[in-house]
N, C-alpha and C positions, 0 to 999 in steps of 0.2 A: 549783147555780150558776145564773144567770139573766139576762133581757132579752129584749124584743121586737125590737129595732132590729137591722139588719143590721151584720156586723162593721165596725168602722172607724166607724159612725154612733152617737154620744154626744150626749145632751142637753148643751147648754152654758148655763152659768147665767149668767144675767143679772146686773146689780148689785144688785138686791134680792134675787133667790135666791142670791146667794153670800153676802150677810150674813146671810140665814136659816139658812142650813146652818152657820155658826159659833156655837159656844155663847155665849150671852148672857153679861153680867157683872152681877155683884148690886153692891150698895151700895159694897162695898169693893173694887171693881174685880177680884174673883175670878171665876173660872169658876163658872156655875149649873151643876149637873149636871141633863143633859136625861133624860127618860125613856126607857130602852132601855140608854143607855151605863151606867146604873146596875146593869145586869145585867154588866158586865164590868169587869175590871181599871180602876181609875182612871185610871191613865196612857195609856189607849186613847182617850181623849175627845180632842175636837179644841180645842188650847188657845186661847187668846184671842189670845196672840201667838206669831210662830213663834220656834222655838229657834235657835241659833246652828247653823252647818254641823256644827261638831264635836260639839255635844251631840247633835245628830239623830242622829249616825253613832254616836256612843256608844250611844244609845238602841236603834239597830237591830242592833247586835251583842250587846247585854245581852239583847234580846229573843230572837234566834236561839240563843244559847247557852242560855239559861235553858229554852226551849219546847221544844227538839228535841235529845235527847240523843246523836243521832248528827250532828249539825251540825258539831260540832269536828272529828269523826274526817273527815268527808266534805270540809270545807274544808282540812285538811290536806295533800291531796293537791292542790291548786290552786296556781296561781302566787300569791304574797303579794299582788302587785298588783290581784288580781281579788276578794281575800276582802271587802272592804269593800262592795264591789258586790253580791255574793252576799248579804251580811247585808241589804243594804237590799232586795233582791228577796224574799227569804225573809221578811222582817218584813212586807211589804206582804201576801204571800200569807197570813202566820199571821193577822193582824188579819182580814182578809177572810174566812177560813174561819170564824174565831170569830163574827163579826157574823152568819152565815149560820148557825152551828150551836150557838151557846152561849146565845143570847139567850133563848129558849122561849118567845118569842112571835113567830108568821110576820109579823103587821103590823107589829111594832116592829122585826124584822130586815129588812124591805123598807124602812122608814124611814130605818135607818142606813145600810143599803146605798147608798141613794140620796145621803146626805150624804157616805159614803166615796167615792161616784164623782164628786161635786161636787168633792171635793179631789184627785181625780185628773186632773180637767179643770183644776184651779188650778193643779196641778203642771206641767202641760204649757202652761200660759198664762204660768208663773212667778210665780204668787203663792200658794203653798201655806203653810199653817200647822201642819199635822200634822207631828212630827219624822220620820216614815216618808217623807212626800213630799217635805220639806226634804233628807233623804239621798237620796231617789230621783231627785231632779230633777238632782243631779249626776251620777248614773249614767246617765240616760236623756240627757243631754246629751252626755257624753263619748263614750258607745258608740252614739249615734244608735238607741236602741230606739223603736220605734212605740208607740203607745198601744194598739193592738188587742188584743194578749196579755193586757195589764192588765185591760183593759174586760171582755174575753170570760170571764175567770175570773168575774167578778161575775154573769155571764148563768148559770151554773151555780148560784150560791149562792142566787140569786132563784128559780131554778128550784126548787129544794130546798124552799122555802116552800109551794109549791102541788102538786107533783107527787111523788108517794109510791111508784108503782108504774110498771112499764115492760114494755108488753106484749109487744116483742119484743127479741130482741138487737140488731136495728138501732137502735132507739130507745134502747137503753142507750149503743150506741157514739155516738148523737147526744149524749147527755150527757156522754160522756169527752172529746168535742171540745172542750168547754168548759170542763170541771171538771179535766182532767189535762193535754191537750196543749199548751195554751198555757203550762204550766210548763217543757216541755222546749224550746220555742220561745225562752222568755227565756233559758234556760240557753246555749242557743246563742247568742244575741245577746251576751249577757256575754263569750263567750269567741271572739267575732268572727265567727261563721258566719252566713250569711243565707240560704243557696241552699234550693231546694225539695227536693232530693234528701234532704240532712240531716234536716230539718223532717220529711219523709214517715216516715225512719226512726225519729225520735225519738217521733213519734205512735204508731207501733207499741208501742214500749217503756214511753212513758207511759200507754197505754190497757191493756197487761198489767199495770202496776203498781196502776193503779186498781182492775181487776178482781181481783188478787190480795188487794187490800185488801178489796174487796166480799166476796169469799168468806171472809175471814177473820172479816169482822164482821158476819155474817148474824144472829146473836142480838142484838149490840149495835144495829144499825141498825133491828132490828124493834122493839126496846125505844123508839128514836126514831119508830115509826110509819112506817118506810121498808123496803120490799123492793126489792132491787136484781137479784135473782134474775128473769129475765124470765118474764112470766105464762105465756107460751106454752111454755116449758120445763117449769113445775109440771105443766101439763095434760099434756104428752107423757109425764112420769115419773110420772104419778098422785100428785101431791103436793099436799097440801091446806095452805092458809094458816094453818089451825088446826094442822098438825104443827108449823109454826115458832112458832107463839103458845105451844103446850105444851111445846116442846123436846122433841119425839118425833122420834129420828133413826130413820125408819123404814126399811127396806130401799130404797124407792122414793127416799127422799130421799137416801140415801147414793150411791145410782146416779145422781141427779141431781148431787151435789157432784162425783163423780168426772168425770162429762162436763163440767162447768164450769170443772174445774182443767185437764182437757186441753184445753180451749178458750183458756184463758188462757197455757198454755205455747206453742201455736200463735203465739199473739201476740207473746210473749217472743222467740222464734225468728226471727219476721219481722224484728225490730230488731237483730238480732246483729250486723250489718254496719256498725252505727254506730261503736263505737270503732275501728274499723279505718281510718276516714277522717277523725279528728280526731286532734289533737295528742294526745302520751302522757299527760299530766298530766290532760287531760279524759277521755281513754280510761280512766284508771284509775278515776276516779270514777264514770262510765257504767256501767262493769262491776261495780264495787261497789255500785251500787243495783239494777241488773238481778239479780245474783246474789242479793241479798237479796231481792227479789220473788220470785224463783223458790225461794228458802229456806222462804217461807212457804206455797208450794203444796206443797212437801216437808212442811212440818210438819202440814198438813191432811192429807196422804196418811198420814202416820205415825201420826195419831189415826184412821186408817181413813173419813177423809171425815166424821167427825162434829164438826161446828163447833157444834152447839147445848149439847152438855156442858160445852164449855169452850173458851175463844177458844185457836187455835192461834198460838203464838208460837215465834220463834227462839230457840233456848237460847243460853246465854252462851258456851259453848263453840265452837258454830258461828259465832256472831257474831265471836268472836275470829279464827277461822280465817280468815274473809273479809276482815277487817283486816289480818290477817298477810301473807295471800297479795297483798293490793292494796300493802302495805308494801314486799314483796319485789319487786314488778314496779318500783315507785319508783326503788328502789335498783339493780337489776339490769335 
């Protein structure tokens, strides 16, 4: 995720730029498909005219429920009055991520991310056309959510187009600041929390979740040309990039992964206090996601830290156990 501007400073589209970011019409008044958008689902493109608020909200709910198998479970534990807001925020994050990860061409991804950020600017200015932003405008107005965390996510997606290696763990944490932590801030904003203490604890948890996903997907990310394991750690443990390329889980690689898993666990521990200082419904959700991330680390350990032979996953019985535990907390 990416961008060179300081947090809170974004390009504002002038009248001509605004029109240029919208898809042009063909002779029949229908939207022409622009290069780049063609690599994505057809309904991702920015329409010529905005939908109604009701249609936009249905779009976000459908996107959330169809793209993320655990989303319905997670939102079940939230107050019903907040579910549509979470659908809207998730839809923004989902499409943003796909613009950065599913286009297959860094130049086109950057172009689409610019168009997407222009729509974000239109959302806050009051004139969005994409259904996500039509729905999201209702959310940000009602809940007074600032633009910054939405824009910061785009910084990370832009960064993915040009940065594929991280020299130090501190560099990786800098990436997580934009790729993961803004999501936690958005969750807190939706639930009415705006203070620095909760945001800091959320950052610990979101960074830990991001690290768990990185360690789970070492092989997957390498096939995309990316290595999130810090290069200084590879050298420290005597691991060569060729080991990852060839899928060789050497003793040195296994020790490296043991080290990284323990490091991620420490970040989860630093965020454990957050569920204790939020309302019960949100606490259940936070614990569900935190325990899910820790279960990914446990899955890595159960296969002796070899994440190259197969991708570690949480078994269905363990997933069910996590959900049942959360459900019991909600009832009792």
